N, C-alpha and C positions, 0 to 999 in steps of 0.2 A: 486556403493555404497554398503557398508556392510548392511545386513538385519537390524541390530539394528539401523543403521544410517538412513535407509529408514523409519523405524518406528518413529524415532526422528523427521525427516523432516515432516512426516505426522502429528505428534502430534502438531508441531508448526503451521502447516496450520489449524488444528482444533482449536487451541487456538485463532488464528487470525480470523477464521470464526465465532466462537462463540462470539468474541469481540463485535459484533454489537448488541447483546442482552443486555449486560451491558450498552452499550451506550444509548440504548432506555430507560432502567430503570433509569439511572442516570439523564436523561433529565426530569424526573418527579420531581426531586429535584432541579436541577440547570438550569439556563438559558444557551443557547448554548455557548455564548462567555465566560461566567464565567466558564463553565465546561471545555472548552478547556484550559483556563488559569490554573485552578486547576490541570488538568491532567498533564501538562508539569511541573508545580511546584513540584508535587509529584514525577514525574519521575526524576527530577534533584536533589531534596533534600531528603535524605542526601547523595545520591550516589556520587555527585561530590567530596565529601571529601575523598572518598575511591578509586575512579577510576582516573587513570592518563589521563590527557588531551592529545589527539593525537597531534603530532607535525605538526600542520597545522596553517596557519595564521588565526587570529580571524575573518577576513572578511568572511571566508567560513562559520563560525558559523551563521553569519547574512544572507549571500546570500542563504543558504539552510534552515536555521531556519525560515525565514519569509514566503517563499512559502509553506514550509511543515507544520509549526505549525499554522501560522496565516491564510494561504490560505487553505490548504487541510482540516485540522481538523475542523477549524471554519466553513467552508462551509459545510462540511459533517454533523456536529452537527446541523447547522441551517436547512439544507435540511431535516434531519430526524425529527426535531421539527416541520417543516412545513407539515409533513405528508408523507414523503418518507418512504416506508416500509424498515425496517432494513435489511431484507434478500435481497431485490433488490439493496439496497445501496452497499452491499458487492460485487455484480456483477458489478454494474456500475463503481465502483472505479477501476476495473481491466483495464478500458479503459486508465488508466495512461500509460500503455505500448505503446499504439498507439500514445498518445499525446507525449510521450518521443521521439518516432521515428520522428514524425512531427517536433517537436522543434529542434531535432538534425539536420534535413535536412535544416531548416531555419537558425538556430543560429550557428551551427557548420559546415555547408556546407557538411554534410554527405549525400552521395547519397543513395536514397531509392531503394531497390531492388524490383523486380517484386513480390516476395513472400510477402514482407512487405506491398506493395500496395494492394495486394489481401486480406491480413489479415485485413487491415483497412476497406476495403469495406464490408467484412463479419461482422466485429465487429460493425461498425456503422449501418449496417442493423439490427443487434440485438438491438442496442440502440433505433432505430426508432420503432421497434416492441414493446419494453418495454414501451416507451413513449406513444404509442397508447393504450397499455393495461392499463397503469396508468390513462389515460384520460377516457377511457371507463368504468373503474372501479370506477369512481367518485373521484379518488385521485388527488392530486395537481400536475400539470405538473411543476409548479414553483419550488417545492421542488426537483423534478427530475433534472431540469436544474441546480439548485444550487449544487447538488451532482456531476453532470457532470463537473461543473466548479471546484469543489474540485479535481476531477481526473486530470484536466488540470493543476492545481496548483502543484499537485504531480509530473506531468511530468516535470515541470520547475525545481523542486527540484532535480529530477533525473539528469537533465542536469548539475546542479551545482555539484552534487556528481561526475559525470563523469569528469568534468573539474578539480575538486579538486584532484581526484586520478591521473589524467594525470600530474598535476603540481607536485604532491608528488613523482611521479615515481613508485609508488606501491600502492595497495589497502590500504586505511586507515582503521584502526580498527573500524568496524561498531558499536560495543557496546560502546566503549569509546566516539566515536563521538556523538552517540545518547544521551548519558548522558549529555555531555557538551553542545550540541546543544539545549537541553531542557531548558537551562537557558535563551535562547533568546525569545521564544514566549510569556512567561507570561507578560512581560512588555507591549508590544502593545496590547495584548489580554485583560488585566485588564483595560487599557485605553479605548479600544473600548467598553468593557462592560459598563464602567462608562458613556460613551457618548450615546450609543444606547439602553442599557438595564436599565440605570438609577442607581443612588446611592442606590436604594433599592434592587438591585439584590442580594447583599451579605446578608443583613438581611433576605430577603425572603427565600434564600437558607438555612440559618441557621434554620429558623422556620419550613421549610418543611423537613429538613434533617432526613433521616431514615436509618436504618441499611442496607437496600437494596441499597440505594444510596451510602453510604460509601463503602460497599463491591464492588459495581460496579466501583467506582473510583479506588479502590485498584487493581481490576482486570485489568482495562484499563492501569493504570500507571505502575504497577509492573510486573504482569504476562505477559500481552500482549506486553508491551514495553521492559522492562529490560530483563526478562527471554527470551522472544521471539527473540529479536534482538541479545541477547547474544549467544544463541544456534545457531541461523541462521548464525551469523558471524563466529562461530566456524566451522560450516559445510562448509561455503564458503572457509575457509582457507584450508580445507582438500580435497575438491573436486573442479572440474571445476564449475565456476559460472553458466554456462548454465544448468548443470546437477541439481544443487540444485534449481535454479530458477523455474524450471518446476513444482516443488511441490507447488509453490504459486498458481497454477491453481486449487488446491484443496480447496482454501479458499472460493470461491463462493458456491460450493456444501455444505460445512459445514455451511456457513452463511444462505443459504436458508433453510436447514433442521432444524437448531436450532431455527430460527425465526418462522418457521411453527409449530414446536413442543411446544415452550415455549411462543410465542407471538400470536399464532393462526393466523399468516399471511397467506392469501390464496396463493396457488401456483397452477395455472392452466396450461393448455397446452400451451397457448400463452406465458406466462411468462417463462416457461421452455424452449420453443423454442428460445425466445430472449436471455435467459441466455446461452443456448448452442451455439448460433451464436457468442456471445461475447467471450466466452471461446475459441471457435474454431478459431476465428479471431486473438485473442491474441496469441494463440499457434502457428498459422501459421506464424505470423509475428515475433515471437520470436525465433523459432527453426532455427538454422543455420546448413546447411549441411557442414560437414567437407570436406575440399578439398581432392580430391582423390590423393593419393600418387602413382605415377606410379611405377609399379612393374618392377624392373630391372631384366632382364633375363641374367644370366651370359653367357658369350660366350662359345660356345661348345669347349671342349678341342680339341686341334690339334691331328689329328690321329698320332699314333706312327708308325713311319716308320721302317720297318724291312728290314734288308739286306738279 
């Protein structure tokens, strides 16, 4: 990758890592399910009027939008509201890569490699270490498990994305798909908010609404989602997916650092070790060795016969 594109990929990772701080701030004004509904509504409107819908069947908008929007983000917001530290949430969500490999093995019959299995063991050891640290620190283990369920839901969405791209015969424009897919989650999320958070969730959010809350929603919906996925998709089209994807491993360090600096979340040795194990496990399971190309040695020239 060119140096300026390396900086661009790093900037997107920083935007996504810092994203967990605005989520924490926005949850002071919004209930979790309502925040998820507002986030996707803002990401979809008015962008759908200016962005062309990718040429994929509508069913893929639902098959990916439900686990990604209703599953991943709703569970993430609920987990953080229950007391899961924002910085640790940025780390735990990276387990989605491990869940993706597991689901691919079960649902798509893809064979797991030894490297992927080793990565899973390392990553889940990090998860266990973080869960133990969360319990010892007086934090809620339930919130931790809810965030872990959000990572699993993200893994399901990744399987949907893979199947959609296989059906299309080429990678679907990530930015356009994200904009149009964002139309799907608000309907079930608003309904779930009405059922579980009550009809007073919207009036309460309006009464508590602050500039910080509005700015946080704008950051989550526009900068993190539209700008982030737009630039990321552009990089994916220019370079190999595996090359660009490795920069997503920078999200947890940015998430931990920003949460520690701005939210005063503790980061001790145990949590750092758990985070390092998760990142290492995900990296080990994600990196694929390129097949060795045998070097063909040209035959030696026949000796010139002299008379």
